[in-house]
Residue frames as a rotation matrix with the C-alpha (Angstrom) as fourth column:
UNK 1
-0.366 0.479 -0.798 9.87
-0.910 -0.003 0.416 8.92
0.197 0.878 0.437 15.21
UNK 2
0.281 0.545 0.790 7.37
-0.643 0.718 -0.267 6.07
-0.713 -0.433 0.552 15.48
UNK 3
-0.688 -0.464 -0.557 8.53
-0.718 0.543 0.435 2.79
0.101 0.700 -0.707 13.95
UNK 4
0.268 0.881 0.390 5.88
-0.782 0.435 -0.446 0.35
-0.563 -0.185 0.806 12.93
UNK 5
-0.846 -0.504 -0.175 6.20
-0.524 0.723 0.450 -3.24
-0.100 0.472 -0.876 11.81
UNK 6
0.296 0.952 -0.077 3.45
-0.941 0.276 -0.196 -5.29
-0.166 0.130 0.977 10.14
UNK 7
-0.859 -0.512 0.004 3.28
-0.502 0.844 0.189 -8.99
-0.100 0.161 -0.982 9.96
UNK 8
-0.383 0.708 0.594 0.91
-0.169 0.578 -0.798 -11.81
-0.908 -0.406 -0.102 9.24
UNK 9
0.212 0.460 -0.863 0.40
-0.901 -0.249 -0.354 -11.57
-0.378 0.852 0.362 5.60
UNK 10
-0.632 -0.480 0.608 0.50
-0.172 0.852 0.495 -14.50
-0.755 0.209 -0.621 3.22
UNK 11
-0.764 0.380 -0.521 -1.34
-0.510 0.140 0.849 -16.52
0.396 0.914 0.087 0.61
UNK 12
-0.676 0.625 0.390 -4.88
-0.104 0.444 -0.890 -17.65
-0.729 -0.643 -0.235 1.37
UNK 13
-0.785 0.469 0.404 -7.68
0.602 0.423 0.678 -19.12
0.147 0.775 -0.614 -0.63
UNK 14
-0.545 0.688 0.480 -10.91
-0.437 -0.721 0.538 -17.12
0.716 0.084 0.693 -1.21
UNK 15
0.549 0.815 -0.184 -13.12
-0.127 0.298 0.946 -17.44
0.826 -0.496 0.267 1.87
UNK 16
0.129 -0.591 -0.796 -10.12
0.786 0.550 -0.281 -17.87
0.604 -0.590 0.536 4.11
UNK 17
0.982 0.178 0.060 -8.91
0.093 -0.739 0.667 -15.71
0.163 -0.650 -0.743 7.01
UNK 18
-0.086 -0.996 -0.018 -5.70
0.670 -0.044 -0.741 -13.93
0.737 -0.075 0.672 8.03
UNK 19
0.876 0.226 -0.426 -4.83
0.465 -0.629 0.623 -11.86
-0.127 -0.744 -0.656 11.08
UNK 20
0.206 -0.773 0.601 -2.40
0.420 -0.485 -0.767 -8.97
0.884 0.410 0.225 10.44
UNK 21
0.528 -0.093 -0.844 -0.38
0.834 -0.129 0.536 -7.47
-0.159 -0.987 0.009 13.30
UNK 22
0.416 -0.422 0.806 1.02
0.132 -0.849 -0.512 -3.95
0.900 0.319 -0.297 13.74
UNK 23
0.600 -0.298 -0.742 3.66
0.794 0.112 0.597 -3.59
-0.095 -0.948 0.303 16.41
UNK 24
0.719 -0.436 0.541 5.95
-0.201 -0.876 -0.438 -0.70
0.665 0.206 -0.718 17.43
UNK 25
0.120 -0.781 -0.613 9.39
0.928 0.308 -0.211 -0.47
0.354 -0.544 0.761 19.01
UNK 26
-0.776 -0.599 -0.198 9.74
0.617 -0.655 -0.437 2.27
0.132 -0.461 0.877 21.48
UNK 27
-0.789 0.559 0.253 6.20
-0.512 -0.827 0.231 3.65
0.338 0.052 0.940 21.26
UNK 28
-0.745 0.622 0.240 3.06
0.163 0.519 -0.839 2.82
-0.647 -0.586 -0.488 23.10
UNK 29
-0.901 0.385 0.201 0.55
0.209 -0.022 0.978 2.15
0.381 0.923 -0.060 20.37
UNK 30
-0.166 0.852 -0.497 -2.30
0.986 0.154 -0.065 2.46
0.021 -0.501 -0.865 22.89
UNK 31
-0.238 -0.049 -0.970 -1.59
0.410 -0.910 -0.055 6.25
-0.880 -0.411 0.236 22.83
UNK 32
-0.796 -0.157 -0.584 -2.22
-0.419 -0.554 0.720 6.58
-0.437 0.817 0.375 19.08
UNK 33
0.513 0.852 -0.106 -5.00
-0.529 0.217 -0.821 6.19
-0.676 0.477 0.562 16.70
UNK 34
-0.581 -0.703 0.410 -4.05
-0.103 0.563 0.820 3.40
-0.808 0.434 -0.399 14.27
UNK 35
0.443 0.656 -0.611 -5.04
-0.772 -0.068 -0.632 3.02
-0.457 0.751 0.476 10.61
UNK 36
-0.274 -0.459 0.845 -4.80
0.255 0.813 0.524 0.16
-0.927 0.359 -0.106 8.28
UNK 37
0.292 0.207 -0.934 -4.45
-0.758 -0.545 -0.358 0.81
-0.583 0.812 -0.002 4.58
UNK 38
0.154 -0.314 0.937 -3.86
0.416 0.881 0.227 -1.24
-0.896 0.355 0.266 1.49
UNK 39
0.061 -0.238 -0.969 -2.28
-0.804 -0.587 0.094 -0.73
-0.592 0.773 -0.228 -1.93
UNK 40
0.416 0.177 0.892 -3.20
0.347 0.876 -0.335 -3.08
-0.841 0.449 0.303 -4.77
UNK 41
-0.652 -0.684 0.328 -1.44
0.520 -0.088 0.850 -3.04
-0.552 0.724 0.413 -8.19
UNK 42
-0.709 0.261 0.655 -2.83
0.556 -0.365 0.747 -0.30
0.434 0.894 0.114 -10.39
UNK 43
0.405 0.914 0.029 -4.94
0.638 -0.305 0.707 1.20
0.655 -0.268 -0.707 -7.70
UNK 44
-0.026 -0.322 0.946 -4.69
-0.400 -0.864 -0.305 4.02
0.916 -0.387 -0.106 -5.27
UNK 45
-0.913 -0.334 -0.235 -3.94
0.101 0.372 -0.923 3.52
0.395 -0.866 -0.305 -1.60
UNK 46
-0.041 0.998 0.045 -7.17
-0.076 -0.048 0.996 2.68
0.996 0.037 0.078 0.19
UNK 47
-0.588 -0.129 0.798 -8.13
-0.786 -0.142 -0.602 3.12
0.191 -0.981 -0.017 3.76
UNK 48
-0.509 0.325 -0.797 -9.35
0.089 0.941 0.327 -0.09
0.856 0.095 -0.507 5.29
UNK 49
0.571 0.589 -0.571 -9.98
0.593 0.184 0.784 0.54
0.567 -0.787 -0.245 9.08
UNK 50
-0.418 -0.736 0.532 -8.91
-0.091 -0.549 -0.831 2.56
0.904 -0.396 0.163 12.00
UNK 51
0.359 0.458 -0.813 -9.20
0.801 0.295 0.521 2.60
0.479 -0.838 -0.261 15.77
UNK 52
0.386 -0.160 0.908 -9.08
-0.259 -0.964 -0.060 5.66
0.885 -0.212 -0.414 18.01
UNK 53
-0.804 -0.562 -0.197 -7.59
0.118 0.174 -0.978 6.06
0.583 -0.809 -0.074 21.43
UNK 54
-0.644 0.556 0.525 -9.72
-0.763 -0.422 -0.489 6.24
-0.051 -0.716 0.696 24.60
UNK 55
0.147 0.828 0.542 -12.86
-0.667 0.487 -0.564 4.28
-0.730 -0.279 0.623 23.88
UNK 56
-0.788 -0.530 0.315 -11.10
-0.080 0.595 0.800 2.59
-0.611 0.605 -0.511 20.89
UNK 57
0.385 0.906 -0.176 -13.94
-0.230 -0.090 -0.969 3.48
-0.894 0.414 0.174 18.57
UNK 58
-0.524 -0.605 0.600 -13.51
0.329 0.505 0.798 1.90
-0.785 0.615 -0.066 15.12
UNK 59
0.352 0.530 -0.771 -14.30
-0.635 -0.470 -0.613 2.69
-0.688 0.706 0.171 11.49
UNK 60
-0.255 -0.371 0.893 -14.39
0.351 0.825 0.443 0.39
-0.901 0.427 -0.080 8.49
UNK 61
-0.751 0.068 -0.657 -14.47
-0.622 -0.408 0.669 0.96
-0.222 0.911 0.348 4.73
UNK 62
0.288 0.957 -0.033 -17.61
-0.870 0.247 -0.427 -0.27
-0.400 0.151 0.904 3.12
UNK 63
0.256 -0.231 -0.939 -15.59
-0.750 0.565 -0.344 -2.80
0.610 0.792 -0.029 1.11
UNK 64
-0.591 -0.593 -0.547 -14.56
-0.107 0.730 -0.675 -4.65
0.800 -0.341 -0.495 4.32
UNK 65
-0.432 0.529 0.730 -17.35
-0.897 -0.338 -0.286 -3.88
0.095 -0.778 0.620 6.71
UNK 66
0.615 0.727 0.305 -18.63
-0.774 0.631 0.056 -7.12
-0.152 -0.270 0.951 8.35
UNK 67
0.857 -0.362 -0.366 -15.50
0.145 0.852 -0.503 -9.06
0.494 0.379 0.783 7.30
UNK 68
-0.224 -0.975 0.011 -12.59
0.408 -0.104 -0.907 -7.30
0.885 -0.199 0.421 8.95
UNK 69
0.886 0.404 -0.229 -12.21
0.352 -0.263 0.898 -6.43
0.303 -0.876 -0.375 12.57
UNK 70
-0.052 -0.907 0.418 -9.60
0.016 -0.419 -0.908 -4.14
0.998 -0.041 0.037 14.07
UNK 71
0.910 0.354 -0.213 -8.52
0.179 0.128 0.975 -4.49
0.373 -0.926 0.054 17.70
UNK 72
0.150 -0.871 0.468 -5.84
-0.676 -0.436 -0.595 -3.58
0.722 -0.227 -0.654 20.20
UNK 73
0.707 -0.142 -0.693 -3.89
0.579 0.679 0.452 -5.76
0.406 -0.721 0.562 22.62
UNK 74
0.743 -0.400 0.536 -2.25
-0.490 -0.871 0.028 -3.18
0.456 -0.284 -0.843 24.88
UNK 75
0.729 -0.498 0.469 -0.30
-0.235 0.462 0.855 -5.81
-0.643 -0.734 0.220 26.85
UNK 76
0.260 -0.630 0.732 1.41
0.765 0.597 0.242 -6.79
-0.590 0.497 0.637 23.61
UNK 77
-0.116 -0.256 -0.960 1.56
-0.171 -0.947 0.273 -3.27
-0.978 0.196 0.066 22.23
UNK 78
-0.949 -0.124 0.291 -0.01
0.218 0.413 0.884 -4.59
-0.230 0.902 -0.365 19.06
UNK 79
-0.118 0.923 -0.367 -3.03
-0.699 -0.340 -0.629 -3.71
-0.706 0.182 0.685 16.88
UNK 80
-0.660 -0.049 0.750 -4.57
0.298 0.899 0.321 -6.50
-0.690 0.435 -0.579 14.87
UNK 81
-0.294 0.650 -0.701 -6.60
-0.933 -0.354 0.062 -6.61
-0.208 0.672 0.710 11.66
UNK 82
-0.548 0.158 0.821 -8.61
0.044 0.986 -0.160 -9.80
-0.835 -0.052 -0.547 11.57
UNK 83
-0.406 0.312 -0.859 -9.62
-0.896 -0.322 0.307 -10.50
-0.181 0.894 0.410 7.96
UNK 84
-0.470 0.393 0.790 -12.33
0.071 0.910 -0.409 -13.09
-0.880 -0.136 -0.456 7.34
UNK 85
0.509 0.714 0.481 -14.19
0.491 0.219 -0.843 -14.16
-0.707 0.666 -0.239 4.19
UNK 86
-0.236 -0.746 -0.623 -11.30
-0.155 -0.604 0.782 -12.93
-0.959 0.281 0.026 2.09
UNK 87
0.837 0.504 0.212 -11.90
0.204 0.072 -0.976 -12.16
-0.508 0.861 -0.042 -1.59
UNK 88
0.191 -0.779 0.597 -9.42
0.980 0.187 -0.070 -11.94
-0.057 0.598 0.799 -4.51
UNK 89
0.370 0.024 0.929 -9.98
0.363 -0.924 -0.121 -8.13
0.855 0.382 -0.351 -4.57
UNK 90
0.988 -0.153 0.027 -8.49
-0.082 -0.359 0.930 -7.98
-0.133 -0.921 -0.367 -1.02
UNK 91
0.407 -0.893 0.191 -5.13
0.910 0.414 0.000 -8.86
-0.079 0.174 0.982 -2.51
UNK 92
0.742 -0.286 0.606 -2.76
-0.116 -0.946 -0.303 -5.93
0.660 0.154 -0.735 -1.70
UNK 93
-0.514 -0.781 -0.354 0.11
0.542 0.023 -0.840 -4.80
0.665 -0.624 0.412 0.49
UNK 94
0.653 0.753 -0.086 -1.32
0.460 -0.303 0.835 -3.84
0.602 -0.584 -0.544 3.84
UNK 95
-0.476 -0.827 0.300 0.14
0.317 -0.479 -0.818 -1.08
0.820 -0.294 0.490 5.90
UNK 96
0.470 0.553 -0.688 -0.51
0.880 -0.230 0.416 0.28
0.072 -0.801 -0.595 9.38
UNK 97
-0.369 -0.536 0.760 0.05
0.456 -0.817 -0.354 3.89
0.810 0.216 0.545 10.24
UNK 98
0.064 0.289 -0.955 -0.17
0.965 -0.262 -0.015 6.38
-0.254 -0.921 -0.296 13.04
UNK 99
0.777 0.250 0.578 -0.87
0.406 -0.901 -0.154 10.17
0.482 0.354 -0.801 13.04
UNK 100
-0.196 -0.877 0.439 1.65
0.188 -0.473 -0.861 12.73
0.962 -0.086 0.257 14.13
UNK 101
-0.447 0.078 0.891 -0.09
-0.765 -0.549 -0.336 13.40
0.463 -0.832 0.305 17.43
UNK 102
-0.874 0.144 -0.464 -1.11
0.316 0.894 -0.318 10.90
0.369 -0.425 -0.827 20.19
UNK 103
-0.729 0.584 -0.358 -4.40
0.409 -0.049 -0.911 10.75
-0.550 -0.810 -0.203 22.09
UNK 104
-0.805 0.536 -0.252 -6.75
-0.542 -0.494 0.680 11.38
0.240 0.685 0.688 19.17
UNK 105
-0.560 0.686 0.464 -10.29
-0.305 0.350 -0.886 10.51
-0.771 -0.637 0.013 20.31
UNK 106
0.703 0.710 0.044 -11.41
-0.257 0.311 -0.915 9.78
-0.663 0.631 0.401 16.72
UNK 107
-0.435 -0.832 0.343 -9.81
0.118 0.325 0.938 8.25
-0.892 0.449 -0.043 13.70
UNK 108
0.544 0.489 -0.682 -10.03
-0.632 -0.297 -0.716 8.42
-0.553 0.820 0.147 9.93
UNK 109
0.279 -0.411 0.868 -9.03
0.563 0.802 0.199 6.27
-0.778 0.433 0.455 6.98
UNK 110
0.993 -0.116 0.031 -7.80
-0.049 -0.627 -0.777 9.23
0.109 0.770 -0.628 4.99
UNK 111
0.536 -0.835 -0.122 -4.14
0.812 0.550 -0.197 8.46
0.232 0.006 0.973 4.28
UNK 112
-0.017 -0.566 0.824 -3.04
0.290 -0.792 -0.537 12.06
0.957 0.230 0.178 4.49
UNK 113
0.682 0.411 0.605 -3.99
-0.443 -0.426 0.789 12.12
0.582 -0.806 -0.108 8.08
UNK 114
0.923 -0.379 0.057 -1.17
0.237 0.682 0.692 9.75
-0.302 -0.626 0.719 9.07
UNK 115
0.666 -0.735 -0.125 2.48
-0.745 -0.652 -0.137 10.63
0.019 0.185 -0.983 9.38
UNK 116
-0.417 -0.871 0.260 4.27
-0.855 0.473 0.211 7.32
-0.307 -0.134 -0.942 10.16
UNK 117
0.612 0.609 -0.505 3.96
-0.784 0.549 -0.289 4.19
0.101 0.573 0.813 8.21
UNK 118
0.235 -0.549 0.802 5.19
-0.200 0.780 0.592 0.61
-0.951 -0.300 0.073 8.37
UNK 119
-0.686 -0.636 -0.353 6.81
-0.542 0.123 0.831 -1.23
-0.485 0.762 -0.429 5.40
UNK 120
0.098 0.837 -0.538 3.79
-0.995 0.099 -0.026 -3.30
0.032 0.538 0.842 4.75
UNK 121
-0.582 -0.248 0.775 2.83
-0.320 0.945 0.062 -6.99
-0.748 -0.211 -0.629 4.49
UNK 122
-0.731 0.282 -0.621 1.65
-0.635 0.051 0.771 -8.75
0.249 0.958 0.142 1.32
UNK 123
-0.295 0.704 0.646 -1.79
-0.228 0.605 -0.763 -10.41
-0.928 -0.372 -0.018 1.34
UNK 124
-0.742 0.054 -0.668 -2.67
-0.658 0.136 0.741 -12.56
0.131 0.989 -0.065 -1.65
UNK 125
-0.156 0.776 0.611 -6.05
-0.405 0.514 -0.756 -14.12
-0.901 -0.365 0.235 -1.97
UNK 126
-0.114 0.020 -0.993 -6.06
-0.987 0.111 0.116 -16.72
0.112 0.994 0.007 -4.76
UNK 127
0.710 0.383 0.591 -7.10
-0.442 0.896 -0.051 -20.26
-0.549 -0.225 0.805 -5.45
């Protein structure tokens, strides 16, 4: 079973930046499509971004397009979510997730497509 650990969350002022990290123990994240999701109070879980294997094509939700960037660092077995120009509505617990099968050449931000989830990291955007 894939174990995922998110880190990098915190409190930031509107307009600020954070970089979230998703790491795994015992699994090579380069072999998996990775998705980032968030859950805000009173809202449904929302897909934020994903990156595929192979050519590492990416996808972003409209709400974060142009502000967030997903990337891989294979040497560190880590996937990052760089979040810039943060807004109060970005406040949520952020999760990374992987699907049940490796080597998927495309990715999706549909939560039901992912089987393994981390425990999340809190991001709070407030002045």
